[in-house]
N, C-alpha and C positions, 0 to 999 in steps of 0.2 A: 667273540669269534663269528665269522659268516658261514652262512649254510652255503650247500650246492649251487642253488639259484644265484648266489651272487658272485661265482668264480665260472660264469660262462666264459672268460677269455682263456680259460686252458684249452688252447686248441693249438694247432703244430704253429710257429712262428710266422708272421710276414713281413716283419719290419717295415712298418708303416707308422707313421705319427698317429694317434686318434684323431679324430676329425673334431673340431669344436673344442680343442684342449682350453679350459679356462686358464684365464690370467687374473689374478686376484690385484696384482698389483694397479695402486690410482696414485694420483699425485697427492692425495691426503696421506698415504703408508709410503712415503717416497724412504729408499732403504737408508740407514745409519750404519755408521762404523764405531765399535766399541776397543778400546786399547790402552795402554800405560805406559808411562815412561820407565816404571819399572824392570820390563824387558831389555831395555837399553844397555844396562851395564851388567846385569845378572847372566852369571854363566854356572853350567855344572860341573865345570873345572875343565883344563886345559886338554884332557884326552878323551873327553867323553862326547858323543854322538851331538849333545845339545851343548856345547862349546862356542857353536857358531850363532851368529845374528840372525834372527828370523823375522818374529814381528816389526821390530825396530825399522828393518831394511821395508817392510810392507809400507809402514805408517810413511816413512821418509819419501817413497816412490810415488804413492796416491800423492802426497803433499804436492811434490815437485810437479807432477804430471796436472796438478789443479783440480783434483778428483774430489776434493773434500772442502769443506769449511765449517765455519764455527755452526752451522745448524745440522751438517750429517755427521761430524767427528762428537764422541762421547769419550770422555775418561772412564774407566773402569774403576770400582769401589775394591777394596779389601772387604771380601765375606766376613762377618765375624762369627765366634765360635757357634752363638746359637744357631746362624745360617748353615754353617757346616754339618752341625749335628743332625740336622734334617735327615742327613744318610750317614755319615760318619760316626763312628763309635766315637763319645765321649772321652775317653781315654787315650785314645789315637790321634784326636786333633789337641789334646794337651801335650801328647809327645812330640808331636811335629813343630808346636810353639815352642817347647823345652830345647828341641834341637836348635832352631834359630837361636834363641838367648845363648845356650852354653855351647854350642857349634861341636859338642861332642854328647852321647849319648852313654849309659852302661850298657855291656854286651848283651845282656839278655833283654833290653827294650828294642834294641836295634835289633836282633833277631825276632822279637815277637811282633814288632810293628814295620819289619822291612826297610827302616832308616839305616843308611850308610851301608847298605847290602845291596848286593845284585843289580848295580845300574843305578840305584837311586841315593844317590850322595848326600851327605849333609854339608850343604853349603851356605853362604851367609844369608841367603833369602828365601830357604826352604819352606817357612811357612807363608810369607807375605806373596812371593810370585806366585804359587798356586792358589793361594786364597783369593788373588785379585783376579784370577782367572776363574774361579766359584763365582766370586760376586759379579762379572761382569754377567756370565751366562745368568745367574739370578735375575739381577737388573734386566738383562736383555728379555728375559721371558715377561717382564713385567710392561715392558716399552712395547712389546708386541701383543698386549693383551686384547687390543682392540682391531688388530691388523696391522701386517708390516713385514718388512725384513731388515734384520739385523746381522750384519757381518762382523764377526769374534775370532780374528784369526789366532789369537793365543788360546782359544779353547780346543775341546776335543782331545782331552785328557782320559780316554775312554776305559784305561786299563787300571786306574785306582779302585781299590778295594774299600768296603766298608770300615774294615780295621786294620789294613794295611795298606804301604806302598807298593806299585807294581808296575812295572814296564815304564820306567822314568815318570809316571805320573802319581802324585800325592793323593789330590785330593778329584773326584771326579765329577767334572764340572758339567758335562752331559746330564749326568743322573740329576744333578741339583738344577739345573736349569728346566728339564723334564717335569721335576718337581713343582719347579714354581709354576708352571704352564697348567699342570695338575690343579693347584692349589687355586687358581682363577677359575677354576671350574670347569676346564677342559675334559672330555673322555675319549678322544680318541687323537692320540700323537704318534705318528709314524718318526721312527729314527732309522735313517738310512747312513751307513756308515762305508766309506768307500777306501779307507786307508789300507795299507798294505798287510797290518796286522788286524786279527781278529779282535772285535770290540767287546771285549769278554766281560768286562767290569758293568758295562750297560746292559748286556744280555742279561746276566746274574741278578742286578738290580729288579729289572723287569719281568723275569720270567714267566711269573705266575699273575701278573697284571694284565686284565685283557682291555684296559684303556690304554696299553702301549706295544705297539708293535716294534721290535726292533730287527733290523735287516742287515746283515754284515756281509760285504764282498771283501775277499781278501786273499793275499797269496796261500795256497796250501803248503803246507809244511814249514811255515816261518813262526818264530815264537809268537804267541804262546804255545802254538799246535793244538788249539782249540777250534771250534767252530765247524764242525763236520756237517756235510751237506745234509745228513739225517737227524742232525742236532735241533731240534724245535723247542728243547727245554721245556718248561712247563706248558707249551703251547702258542707262545706270544714271539718266538723267537725265528728268525730265518737265516740260514747261513749259506752263502755261495762261496765256497774255496775254488779258487781259480788257481791252473797251473802257471807256472813261469812262464815269461816270455809274452803277456796279455800285451797286445797292440792297441790302437784306437778304435779298429774296427770292430774289435771283439767289445770293447767298453761300449761302444756305441749298441751292439748287437744286444749286452745286459740290460742296457737303459730301455731299448724300446720294446725288447721282448720280455722283461720281467718288470723292471723297477717302476716304470709308467704303469703299466695295466694294474700291478699291486696297489700302486697308489689310488689308482680311481677304483677299485674294487672296495679299498679299504676307507675312502672319502675320507681323510684326517681333517681335524682342524688346525692342526699345525703339523710341519715338518722340520724336524731338527735333523742338519746335514753335517754328518763328519766328513770333511773334505781332505784329510789328510794326502799329501802329495808323495809322500814315499814310495810311490808307484812309478814316477817318472823315470824314464831310461837313465838319467844321471844320478839317479840317488844308490849311494854306497851300501844302504841296509836291506835292499830286494833284488829281485830278478825278474822285474816286469820292465815293460818297454814303451811306456805311454809317454804322450807329447800332453802338454797341459790344453790343447783344445779339446779334447775328450773330456777331461774334468770339466772344463767352463761347460761345456755342452751340458754335462747331469746337471752342474749346477744353474744353468738357465731354465732348464726345462722342471726341475723338481720344483723350483720356485713359483712355479706356476699352478702349481697342484694344492695349493691350501692357501686360506686367506693369512696364514703367519707362518714365516720362516726364520729360522735361528740357523747362520750358516757358521759352522766353527772351521777351526784348522784340524791341527792332530800331528801325525808325524810328518816327516820332512828334513833330509839330514844333507842335502845340498843346498847351501844358503843361495846360491844363485837360482836353482829351482825353486826354491821355497818364495823368495823375493818375486819373482817371476809369475809364478803361478797364482800366488793368492793377491796380487796386484789386480791379474786379471778375472779374480773371482768377484773383486769390487767392481769393476769394470762392466762384467758380464749383467750382475743383479743392477746394476743402473742404466744399462743399456747405451754406455759408453763407447764409441767407437777405436778402438785399439790402433794406436799410429804404428805405420809400417816400420818408422826408424824412431827409436826413442830419442829424445832431447839430451843434448849432452850433460844437461843437469843429472838427468837420470841415469845415464849411461856411467857417469862418474861415480854413484852411489854403489853400483855393482863392480866397478873396477878396482874400487879401494877396498874390497873384501879380503882378507887374509884367512884361508882355509888350509889348514896342512892335516886334515885329518889323513891316516896312512891309507885308507881305501876312497881318498878323494881323487876326482878327476879335473884335470885343467880344462876349463870349458874353451870350446871354440868362440871366435871373436863374435858371432853372432847372438851368442848368449850377453853380450854387453850392449848391445847397439840394437838389439828386437825384444820384444815382450811373449811374442807369440812364435812357438814352435810349429815346425811343419808338421802337418798331419803325418802322425807315423802308423799308417796305417799296414794291412797284412791280411792273411787269411784267419776266415774266422774258423777255428778248428772245429772237429766234429768233437773233440773231446768238451769242449765248450757248450757247443750245442746240447749234448747229450747232458752236461750239467745243469742248464737252465730247465730242460724238461722234465730232470727229475725235480729240480726245486718247484717247478710249477706244479707238479702232484699234489704237492701239501697245501696248494690252495692259501688262504687267507686265515 
């Protein structure tokens, strides 16, 4: 924990970018993307919000745009049981493995471990898919041990608990990635979560670990309905529940008036950024109104504030929104100029998506032909300003 002398930035907001903002990126630490083919054919089931393609779309789009090659794209491994039990209970890991093998579990095990219950279905890849996300976060942490950035769009399963599945998340890959960073000798890791849902599993894991500061900005009153502004857990958690209807200008306000000053005060050796994009206006599971530009702005800025950055995915339940946003995340961390109009090969990747979710919205044509949303700005509401002021009062 830092003292009062370290929190001099706790003053009335000015909405200005700090001078001499550091940029740790160098040619020797060029960004890399980690993904795997298991996501291409895997689905939680036809009626589940995660019935949609996500990671495979991002991989296909960045390849079609010529933004990755053999030196920048890495295939993620499946985590071993030993690696998973660095955080998860061994009995729970065995239960997930048994669920994949048998495609069924006794009722008492389903209740105990949250498998086959509450949006966490038993499906063919129930072990291998989340274990690949976990293995990829562990590998990514090792890849950036000496510096660099890794984009891991399948990561960000922030609800997973030590001994049960929760919120579509079976293994908590952000926790396992952070543990790998700590195991490499780091002792100041900043976890920033901009998903529409509270990053409860990560907060619980590190609530009393003064090596890890967890920050979650999420929509208030959205499942799991935790993460109140006065919830600092054991002292190392900060929560900013935002009112519904958040726009791009409000996201920028939070970035400049809270996230940047907090990072500069905490001086992390690594930043783990969970950039779930279920805050996009077209997403069916939240009531936020963001465009992808403000998410890219958070990513582009925060990855300049530490020598190591692990950029994860997270929530996102419109396949068009996810594919465009996370492809743009990759462009952002590489400094790639985003084209005004997508090549026809990339446009066709988006047009062939079949999305039949009951809350799905048919996109307008610009979502097929462009990557960048218009800036969805608006009023910075007094409610938003007051919440940021209150949170700043907790310091670091």
